[in-house]
C-alpha positions in Angstrom: 87.0 -73.4 162.1 88.3 -70.0 161.0 89.0 -67.1 163.4 86.0 -65.6 165.0 86.3 -62.4 163.1 86.9 -62.5 159.4 89.0 -59.8 157.7 86.9 -56.9 156.2 85.8 -56.9 152.6 84.9 -54.1 150.3 81.1 -53.7 150.6 78.3 -51.3 151.1 78.6 -50.5 154.7 75.9 -48.8 156.8 76.0 -46.4 159.7 78.9 -44.3 158.4 81.7 -46.7 159.3 82.9 -45.1 162.3 86.3 -46.4 163.7 85.4 -49.9 165.1 86.4 -53.4 165.8 83.8 -56.2 165.6 83.8 -59.0 168.2 81.6 -62.0 167.7 79.7 -63.0 170.8 80.5 -66.6 170.2 84.2 -65.9 171.0 83.2 -64.5 174.4 81.4 -67.7 175.2 84.3 -70.0 174.3 86.8 -70.6 177.2 89.5 -71.8 174.8 89.4 -68.7 172.6 92.6 -66.7 172.5 92.5 -63.0 173.5 92.9 -60.6 170.6 96.1 -58.5 170.8 96.2 -56.1 167.8 96.0 -52.4 168.8 96.0 -49.4 166.5 96.8 -45.7 167.1 95.6 -43.2 166.2 92.0 -44.2 165.3 91.7 -41.7 162.4 94.1 -39.7 160.1 93.7 -36.3 158.5 96.2 -35.0 156.0 96.9 -31.3 155.4 96.4 -30.3 151.8 100.1 -30.6 151.0 101.2 -33.3 153.6 102.9 -36.3 152.0 102.6 -38.9 154.7 101.3 -39.7 158.2 102.2 -42.3 160.8 100.1 -45.2 162.0 101.2 -47.5 164.8 100.2 -51.1 165.2 101.1 -52.8 168.5 100.9 -56.4 169.9 99.7 -56.6 173.4 99.6 -60.4 173.4 102.1 -63.1 174.3 102.6 -64.5 170.8 103.7 -62.9 167.5 100.9 -61.7 165.3 100.5 -61.0 161.6 98.4 -58.1 160.3 97.6 -56.5 156.9 96.7 -52.9 156.0 94.5 -52.1 153.0 93.6 -48.7 151.6 90.0 -48.2 150.3 88.4 -45.2 148.7 85.3 -44.2 150.6 82.3 -42.8 148.8 78.6 -42.6 149.4 75.5 -43.1 147.3 71.8 -43.9 147.7 72.8 -47.4 149.0 75.0 -45.9 151.7 78.8 -46.1 152.3 80.9 -47.7 149.6 84.5 -48.9 149.7 86.7 -49.6 146.7 90.4 -50.5 146.6 92.6 -47.5 145.9 96.2 -46.6 145.2 95.8 -43.0 145.9 97.3 -43.8 149.3 99.9 -46.5 150.0 100.5 -48.4 153.3 104.1 -49.1 153.9 104.5 -51.9 154.8 101.1 -53.4 154.0 101.9 -56.7 155.7 103.4 -57.0 159.2 104.8 -59.4 161.7 104.8 -57.9 165.2 106.5 -59.6 168.1 104.9 -59.8 171.6 105.0 -56.4 173.4 106.3 -54.6 170.3 104.9 -52.0 168.0 105.6 -51.2 164.4 105.2 -48.0 162.3 103.2 -48.1 159.1 103.6 -45.0 156.9 100.5 -43.9 155.0 101.9 -42.2 151.9 100.4 -40.0 149.2 102.3 -40.9 146.1 100.9 -37.9 144.3 99.7 -34.7 146.0 96.8 -33.4 143.9 95.0 -30.1 144.5 91.3 -30.6 145.2 88.5 -28.2 146.1 86.7 -30.9 148.2 87.9 -33.3 150.9 89.0 -36.8 149.8 87.9 -39.7 152.0 89.4 -43.1 152.5 89.3 -46.0 154.9 92.1 -48.1 156.2 91.1 -51.7 156.8 93.4 -53.3 159.3 93.0 -57.0 159.9 94.7 -59.3 162.4 95.4 -62.5 160.4 95.2 -66.2 161.5 98.4 -67.9 162.6 100.6 -69.2 159.8 99.9 -72.6 158.4 101.8 -75.4 160.0 101.7 -73.8 163.5 98.7 -75.2 165.4 96.8 -72.6 167.5 96.1 -73.4 171.1 92.3 -73.0 170.9 90.3 -70.7 168.7 91.9 -67.5 167.4 90.2 -64.3 168.4 91.0 -61.8 165.7 90.3 -58.1 165.3 89.5 -55.9 162.3 89.6 -52.1 162.3 88.2 -49.6 159.9 89.9 -46.2 160.3 88.7 -43.0 158.5 91.3 -41.0 156.5 90.7 -37.5 155.1 92.7 -35.3 152.9 92.0 -31.6 153.5 91.1 -29.5 150.4 93.2 -26.6 149.4 92.6 -23.4 151.4 91.1 -25.1 154.4 92.4 -26.3 157.7 91.9 -29.9 158.9 88.5 -30.3 160.5 89.4 -32.6 163.4 89.8 -31.1 166.8 89.1 -27.5 165.9 85.4 -27.2 166.8 85.8 -26.8 170.5 82.7 -24.5 170.7 79.3 -24.9 169.2 79.5 -24.2 165.4 76.9 -24.7 162.7 78.5 -26.5 159.8 78.3 -24.8 156.4 76.4 -26.6 153.7 74.1 -28.5 156.1 70.5 -29.2 155.1 68.4 -31.5 157.3 64.9 -32.8 157.1 62.9 -35.3 159.1 59.7 -37.0 157.9 57.7 -40.2 158.2 58.2 -42.9 155.6 56.5 -46.3 155.7 55.5 -45.6 159.3 59.1 -44.8 160.3 60.7 -41.5 161.2 63.6 -40.9 158.8 66.3 -38.2 159.3 68.0 -37.1 156.0 71.0 -34.8 156.0 72.7 -33.3 152.9 76.2 -31.8 153.0 77.1 -29.3 150.3 80.2 -28.1 152.2 83.8 -28.9 151.3 84.4 -31.2 154.3 82.6 -34.1 155.9 80.1 -33.9 158.7 80.5 -36.2 161.6 77.2 -36.7 163.5 76.8 -38.2 167.0 74.7 -38.1 170.2 71.3 -37.7 168.5 68.3 -37.1 170.8 64.7 -35.9 170.3 63.2 -33.7 172.9 59.4 -33.9 172.6 56.8 -31.3 173.3 56.5 -32.3 177.0 60.3 -31.9 177.4 61.1 -35.6 177.6 64.4 -36.6 176.0 64.4 -39.7 173.7 67.9 -41.0 173.1 68.2 -42.1 169.5 72.0 -42.6 169.2 74.3 -42.3 172.2 77.4 -42.7 170.1 78.2 -42.1 166.4 75.2 -41.8 164.1 77.4 -41.6 161.0 79.2 -39.4 158.5 77.9 -37.3 155.5 80.8 -36.9 153.1 81.3 -33.7 151.1 78.6 -33.4 148.4 76.5 -36.3 149.6 73.2 -37.0 151.3 72.6 -39.7 153.9 69.5 -40.8 155.8 68.8 -42.9 158.9 65.6 -44.5 160.1 65.1 -43.6 163.7 63.8 -45.5 166.7 61.3 -42.7 167.3 57.5 -43.1 167.4 55.8 -41.3 164.5 53.1 -40.2 166.9 55.7 -38.6 169.3 57.5 -37.0 166.3 54.2 -35.5 164.8 53.3 -34.1 168.2 56.3 -31.7 167.9 59.7 -31.3 169.4 63.3 -30.7 168.4 66.4 -32.8 167.5 69.7 -32.2 169.2 73.0 -33.5 167.8 76.7 -33.1 168.1 78.6 -31.9 165.0 82.2 -33.0 164.3 84.4 -32.3 167.4 82.1 -29.8 169.1 82.1 -30.0 172.8 78.3 -29.9 173.1 75.3 -30.9 171.2 73.0 -28.3 169.7 69.6 -28.1 168.0 69.5 -29.5 164.5 67.8 -27.1 162.2 65.2 -28.8 160.0 64.1 -27.7 156.5 60.9 -29.6 157.2 59.8 -29.1 160.9 58.3 -31.9 162.9 54.6 -32.3 162.6 
């Protein structure tokens, strides 16, 4: 039986691909399963416009050596959602690693060519813990991790977006609408700005003042020049009665009201 978590594959991925690791519930129920030990830091990277490389650290918190691989994928969006495609615009060095117990190893993420661009470039690093090498029997099932880390390259003339929005700020190029489609409330957000929008902590406050939590964590990203939409777990009747959405933009400290081009009702 293969490891409980298969390495990631290029595919249409929903929900914005926030930084994550997937754990199968089956592994948690098996007493013979080995604990996963691959750790990654940081959980996102953002290059300045002229920055040639950044550092990624992979560490092994387990008691046995582990193997891991790092793949670079170009990240785009279309009507079907998030799309990943293998890319050589960034290079992971080394792409394959053997990390001893309690040790960590540096992986350099390199830009072989620094191109000038007016809009932000977006990538994903797929980092997979690999099964033990053939010929070495595993003591029980292997419990493997996969990570998907966002990587952004800042366009010319702008500062990196991460960490700078400590106060409330309304992103430029934002256009949002909410409507009922097929008896479901759908939130659609377009981004005509030069950098991505990161959306989290979405709530709806209805006409009576009751707060409906729709997404406590990350809702998703809208990359530069794209439009994304999400069906919401909100009753159309409650939505039509009136209210406001509140959401957290990027690294803002607090949520704020989401301006809608098409108001509820």
